[in-house]
C-alpha positions as CSV (number, residue, x, y, z in Angstrom):
1,M,-20.1,10.3,-25.6
2,P,-21.6,12.5,-22.8
3,K,-23.1,15.8,-23.8
4,W,-21.9,19.2,-22.6
5,N,-24.8,19.5,-20.2
6,D,-23.4,16.3,-18.5
7,L,-20.2,18.1,-17.8
8,S,-22.1,21.1,-16.4
9,V,-24.0,18.8,-14.0
10,A,-20.8,17.1,-12.9
11,F,-19.2,20.5,-12.2
12,N,-22.2,21.6,-10.3
13,T,-22.0,18.5,-8.2
14,L,-18.3,19.0,-7.5
15,R,-18.8,22.6,-6.3
16,E,-20.3,21.2,-3.1
17,I,-17.4,18.9,-2.5
18,D,-14.6,20.1,-0.2
19,V,-11.9,19.5,-2.8
20,A,-9.3,21.5,-0.9
21,A,-9.6,19.1,2.1
22,I,-9.0,16.1,-0.1
23,R,-6.0,17.7,-1.8
24,T,-4.6,18.6,1.6
25,E,-5.0,15.0,2.7
26,A,-3.2,13.7,-0.4
27,E,-0.3,16.2,0.2
28,R,0.3,15.5,3.9
29,P,3.9,14.9,4.8
30,L,4.8,11.3,5.4
31,T,7.8,9.6,7.0
32,I,8.4,5.9,7.0
33,V,11.6,4.5,8.6
34,C,12.8,1.0,7.8
35,V,15.4,-0.4,10.2
36,G,17.1,-3.7,10.4
37,A,18.9,-5.9,7.8
38,V,20.3,-3.6,5.1
39,G,19.4,-5.9,2.2
40,V,15.8,-6.5,3.5
41,C,15.2,-2.8,4.0
42,Q,16.5,-2.0,0.6
43,E,14.3,-4.6,-1.0
44,I,11.2,-3.3,0.9
45,A,11.9,0.2,-0.2
46,T,12.4,-0.8,-3.8
47,R,9.1,-2.7,-3.9
48,L,7.2,0.2,-2.4
49,E,8.8,2.8,-4.7
50,R,8.3,1.0,-8.0
51,G,5.0,0.8,-9.9
52,T,2.8,2.8,-12.3
53,Q,3.9,6.4,-12.5
54,R,1.9,7.7,-15.5
55,Y,2.1,11.3,-14.1
56,G,5.7,11.1,-13.0
57,P,7.2,10.8,-9.5
58,I,5.7,12.9,-6.7
59,G,8.7,14.3,-4.7
60,P,11.4,12.3,-2.9
61,S,10.6,9.0,-1.4
62,P,9.2,9.2,2.2
63,I,11.2,6.0,3.1
64,Q,14.3,6.4,5.2
65,L,16.7,3.5,5.8
66,A,18.5,3.1,9.1
67,S,20.5,0.5,11.1
68,L,19.4,-1.0,14.3
69,A,22.9,-0.7,15.6
70,T,23.3,3.0,15.1
71,I,19.8,4.6,15.1
72,I,18.7,6.7,18.1
73,S,15.1,5.8,18.9
74,D,14.2,9.2,20.4
75,E,14.7,10.7,16.9
76,L,11.9,8.6,15.5
77,R,9.1,9.9,17.8
78,S,7.5,11.9,15.0
79,V,7.6,9.3,12.2
80,D,4.4,7.8,10.9
81,L,5.4,4.2,10.5
82,I,8.4,2.0,11.5
83,I,9.2,-1.1,9.5
84,I,11.6,-3.6,11.1
85,G,13.2,-5.8,8.4
86,L,14.7,-9.1,9.6
87,E,16.3,-12.0,7.7
88,R,16.9,-15.5,8.8
89,T,20.7,-15.5,8.3
90,T,21.3,-12.6,10.6
91,R,21.4,-13.0,14.4
92,L,20.5,-9.8,16.2
93,S,23.1,-8.4,18.6
94,A,22.3,-7.3,22.1
95,R,22.5,-3.7,21.0
96,E,20.0,-4.3,18.2
97,L,17.6,-6.1,20.6
98,T,17.8,-3.1,22.9
99,T,17.0,-0.8,20.0
100,I,13.9,-2.8,19.2
101,D,12.8,-2.5,22.8
102,Q,13.3,1.2,22.6
103,L,11.3,1.4,19.4
104,A,8.5,-0.6,20.9
105,A,8.4,1.8,23.8
106,L,7.5,4.6,21.4
107,A,4.2,2.7,20.6
108,L,4.3,3.9,17.0
109,P,2.6,2.0,14.1
110,T,5.0,-0.8,13.3
111,V,5.4,-3.6,10.8
112,V,7.8,-6.5,11.4
113,V,8.9,-8.2,8.1
114,V,10.7,-11.5,8.4
115,W,12.3,-12.0,5.0
116,G,13.3,-15.3,3.3
117,T,12.1,-17.8,5.9
118,A,8.9,-19.5,7.2
119,L,8.1,-19.6,10.9
120,P,7.8,-23.1,12.4
121,A,4.3,-24.4,12.8
122,D,4.6,-24.2,16.6
123,A,5.8,-20.6,16.6
124,G,4.1,-18.6,19.3
125,P,2.9,-15.0,19.2
126,L,5.2,-12.1,18.7
127,H,7.6,-11.2,21.5
128,P,6.0,-8.8,24.0
129,R,8.5,-6.1,22.9
130,V,6.8,-5.9,19.4
131,A,3.3,-7.4,20.3
132,H,1.7,-4.2,18.9
133,A,3.2,-4.7,15.5
134,R,1.9,-6.3,12.4
135,L,4.0,-9.4,11.5
136,L,4.6,-10.3,7.9
137,V,6.5,-13.4,7.1
138,V,7.9,-13.8,3.5
139,P,9.2,-17.3,3.0
140,D,9.6,-16.8,-0.8
141,P,10.4,-13.2,-1.8
142,M,9.8,-14.2,-5.5
143,A,6.2,-15.2,-4.9
144,P,3.8,-13.2,-7.1
145,D,1.7,-11.9,-4.2
146,V,4.5,-10.6,-2.0
147,D,4.1,-7.0,-3.1
148,E,0.4,-7.1,-2.3
149,Q,1.0,-8.7,1.1
150,L,3.6,-6.0,1.9
151,A,1.3,-3.2,0.9
152,S,-1.6,-4.7,2.9
153,A,0.6,-5.1,6.0
154,I,1.8,-1.5,5.8
155,L,-1.7,0.0,5.2
156,D,-3.0,-2.1,8.1
157,R,-0.8,-0.2,10.5
158,L,-0.5,3.2,8.8
159,P,-3.2,5.5,10.0
160,A,-6.1,5.7,7.6
161,E,-5.8,9.5,7.1
162,L,-2.3,8.9,5.6
163,H,-3.3,6.2,3.1
164,L,-4.0,8.7,0.3
165,A,-0.7,10.5,0.8
166,A,1.2,7.2,1.0
167,A,-0.3,5.9,-2.2
168,R,0.5,9.2,-4.0
169,R,4.2,9.0,-2.9
170,L,4.7,5.2,-3.1
171,P,3.5,3.5,-6.3
172,G,3.8,0.1,-4.7
173,L,0.8,1.0,-2.5
174,R,-1.5,2.3,-5.2
175,A,-3.3,-0.8,-6.3
176,T,-4.1,-1.8,-2.8
177,V,-5.3,1.7,-1.8
178,A,-7.4,1.8,-5.1
179,R,-9.1,-1.4,-4.3
180,Q,-9.9,-0.3,-0.7
181,L,-11.3,3.0,-2.0
182,I,-13.5,1.4,-4.6
183,N,-14.8,-1.3,-2.2
184,N,-15.5,1.2,0.6
185,V,-17.3,3.8,-1.5
186,S,-19.3,1.1,-3.3
187,F,-20.4,-0.2,0.1
188,T,-21.2,3.3,1.3
189,N,-23.5,4.0,-1.6
190,A,-25.2,0.6,-1.3
191,S,-25.8,1.3,2.4
192,Y,-27.2,4.7,1.7
193,V,-29.7,3.3,-0.8
194,L,-30.8,0.7,1.7
195,A,-31.1,3.3,4.5
196,T,-33.2,5.7,2.4
197,A,-35.7,3.1,1.2
198,L,-35.9,4.5,-2.3
199,P,-39.2,4.4,-4.3
200,A,-40.0,1.1,-6.0
201,Q,-41.0,2.3,-9.4
202,I,-37.9,2.8,-11.7
203,P,-38.6,4.0,-15.3
204,I,-36.7,2.2,-18.0
205,F,-33.8,4.1,-19.6
206,N,-33.8,6.6,-16.8
207,V,-31.7,7.1,-13.7
208,P,-32.9,4.5,-11.3
209,F,-33.0,6.7,-8.2
210,A,-34.8,9.8,-7.0
211,A,-33.0,13.1,-7.9
212,A,-31.9,13.8,-4.4
213,D,-30.5,10.4,-4.0
214,I,-28.7,10.3,-7.3
215,L,-27.0,13.6,-6.3
216,V,-25.6,12.0,-3.1
217,L,-24.5,8.9,-5.0
218,T,-22.9,10.9,-7.8
219,K,-21.0,13.1,-5.3
220,N,-19.6,10.0,-3.7
221,Q,-18.5,8.7,-7.1
222,A,-16.9,12.0,-7.9
223,I,-15.0,12.0,-4.6
224,L,-13.9,8.4,-5.3
225,V,-12.6,9.3,-8.8
226,Y,-10.7,12.4,-7.5
227,R,-9.1,10.3,-4.7
228,L,-8.1,7.7,-7.2
229,A,-6.5,10.4,-9.4
230,L,-4.5,11.8,-6.5
231,A,-3.5,8.3,-5.3
232,Y,-2.0,7.7,-8.8
233,G,0.0,11.0,-8.7
234,A,-2.2,13.0,-11.0
235,P,-2.0,16.8,-10.7
236,P,-4.6,18.0,-8.2
237,D,-6.7,20.3,-10.6
238,I,-10.1,18.8,-10.2
239,R,-11.5,20.2,-13.4
240,E,-8.7,18.7,-15.5
241,R,-9.2,15.4,-13.8
242,L,-12.9,15.5,-14.4
243,R,-12.4,16.2,-18.1
244,E,-10.0,13.2,-18.2
245,V,-12.7,10.8,-17.0
246,L,-15.8,12.6,-18.2
247,P,-17.0,9.3,-19.9
248,V,-17.0,7.8,-16.5
249,I,-18.6,10.3,-14.1
250,G,-20.0,13.1,-16.3
251,G,-23.6,14.0,-15.2
252,A,-24.3,10.6,-13.6
253,F,-23.4,9.0,-17.0
254,I,-22.5,5.7,-15.5
255,W,-25.9,5.4,-13.8
256,R,-27.8,5.8,-17.1
257,Q,-25.5,3.3,-18.8
258,L,-26.0,0.8,-16.0
259,A,-29.8,1.3,-16.1
260,R,-29.8,0.6,-19.8
261,S,-27.5,-2.3,-19.6
262,L,-28.9,-4.0,-16.5
263,V,-32.6,-3.2,-16.4
264,G,-33.4,-6.4,-18.3
265,L,-31.5,-8.5,-15.9
266,I,-33.7,-7.8,-12.9
267,P,-37.3,-8.9,-13.3
268,I,-38.8,-7.4,-10.1
269,W,-37.7,-4.0,-8.8
270,G,-37.3,-3.9,-5.0
271,V,-34.9,-2.8,-2.3
272,A,-32.4,-5.5,-3.0
273,P,-31.9,-4.7,-6.8
274,K,-31.6,-1.0,-6.0
275,V,-28.9,-1.7,-3.4
276,A,-27.2,-4.0,-5.9
277,I,-27.2,-1.4,-8.6
278,A,-25.9,1.3,-6.2
279,Y,-23.0,-0.9,-5.4
280,A,-22.5,-2.0,-9.1
281,G,-22.6,1.6,-10.4
282,T,-20.1,2.9,-8.0
283,Y,-17.8,-0.2,-8.4
284,T,-17.9,0.2,-12.2
285,T,-17.2,3.9,-12.0
286,G,-14.2,3.2,-9.7
287,M,-12.8,0.4,-11.9
288,A,-13.1,2.5,-15.1
289,A,-11.4,5.5,-13.4
290,W,-8.7,3.2,-12.0
291,R,-7.8,1.9,-15.4
292,W,-7.7,5.4,-16.8
293,F,-5.3,6.7,-14.1
294,T,-3.2,3.6,-14.3
295,E,-2.9,3.0,-18.0
296,G,-4.8,5.8,-19.8
297,E,-7.4,3.2,-20.9
298,I,-11.0,4.2,-21.7
299,I,-13.3,1.2,-21.4
300,D,-15.4,0.7,-24.5
301,Q,-19.2,0.0,-24.3
302,A,-18.8,-3.8,-24.6
303,R,-16.3,-4.0,-21.8
304,L,-18.4,-1.5,-19.7
305,K,-21.4,-3.8,-20.0
306,E,-19.3,-6.8,-19.1
307,L,-17.8,-5.0,-16.1
308,G,-21.3,-3.9,-15.1
309,R,-22.5,-7.5,-15.0
310,E,-19.5,-8.5,-12.9
311,A,-20.1,-5.6,-10.6
312,L,-23.8,-6.4,-10.4
313,A,-23.0,-10.0,-9.2
314,L,-20.8,-8.4,-6.4
315,G,-23.6,-5.9,-5.7
316,R,-26.2,-8.6,-5.3
317,A,-24.0,-10.4,-2.8
318,R,-23.4,-7.2,-0.8
319,A,-27.1,-6.3,-1.0
320,A,-28.0,-9.7,0.5
321,D,-25.4,-9.2,3.3
322,L,-26.7,-5.7,4.0
323,I,-30.3,-6.6,4.1
324,A,-29.7,-9.6,6.3
325,Q,-27.8,-7.4,8.7
326,A,-30.6,-4.9,8.7
327,R,-33.1,-7.6,9.4
328,R,-31.0,-8.9,12.3
329,T,-30.6,-5.3,13.7
330,G,-34.4,-4.8,13.3
331,A,-35.2,-8.0,15.1
332,V,-33.0,-7.0,18.0
333,Q,-34.7,-3.6,18.2
334,V,-38.2,-5.2,18.1
335,D,-37.2,-7.6,20.8
336,R,-35.8,-4.8,22.9
337,W,-39.1,-2.8,22.5
338,Q,-41.1,-5.9,23.4
339,R,-39.1,-6.5,26.5
340,W,-39.4,-2.8,27.5
341,G,-43.2,-2.9,26.9
342,E,-43.6,-6.1,29.0
343,A,-41.6,-4.5,31.8
344,L,-43.8,-1.4,31.6
345,R,-47.0,-3.5,31.7
346,S,-45.7,-5.5,34.7
347,R,-45.0,-2.3,36.6
348,F,-48.5,-1.1,36.0
349,R,-49.9,-4.4,37.2
350,R,-48.0,-4.2,40.4
351,K,-49.4,-0.7,41.0
352,E,-52.9,-1.9,40.4
353,K,-52.5,-4.5,43.1
């Protein structure tokens, strides 16, 4: 278990985080309107509203159902997302097609869901009236990945600044938002380590980064955990949330655990292993916090090591990608400087003549 001074370090880290801004983001108002076939819209709403609610529901659903035949498009100018639900057995009337044209003219984030049918292989692109929309075709509504496809399509069109609020209000979006948060922050920490070129010497059984760098990485982890808590409907008191997941983020605890668990797996310390551990440490922290906020599960030491090894494999792959990208960028910059230098030399040669 972490010691009390671990908790103090974590609290000191969090003092520098703008918790109020994150809370405001999570509590932003949200309006999603689903128009079209009644049965399809009801099914979409049900799938988005169901899911893990360990902390209870967070207010009324932000989803409003409406009919294409009766809705007035001008009343939707302030909504955050429009979902158009269509089914294969229903032919749209002229009035409904006109409404879709009017909705398209609003240029709002839109998802078109075609329910219960597959498009023919030679189907062309979306009709120009909804060309800006994300199209989701659901041939088999009973397929196990439909909920994930629906969540991904909605988040693809919903503005990023509303993802946290949407997950907090709609349990059906939470798993997808959690995965995005964990992957994004893990990538951010790995990129930070690569950019700062940390020292090569890493003492065994110690935090594998310089103090200033571990502070940045730990703050990013703390923000990740707090965002996961809010996404899963937890009360916004940051201190209470920190106490809940102290074994995960307390005083950079996860970094020490990973250093102890993984130091023997990497024979030569260099930039790539550090980038991999930065990714793995953040990923493991996020996954552990995710399980806690979802099911109240605290990962034991054996599972933590197993998860750490899985995360390290992902981290190595991300490290290789980042380093390769950095090398390509560096090569481009070197070539640019070489061409600039050659042009400068040519200019001086002409002046000498």
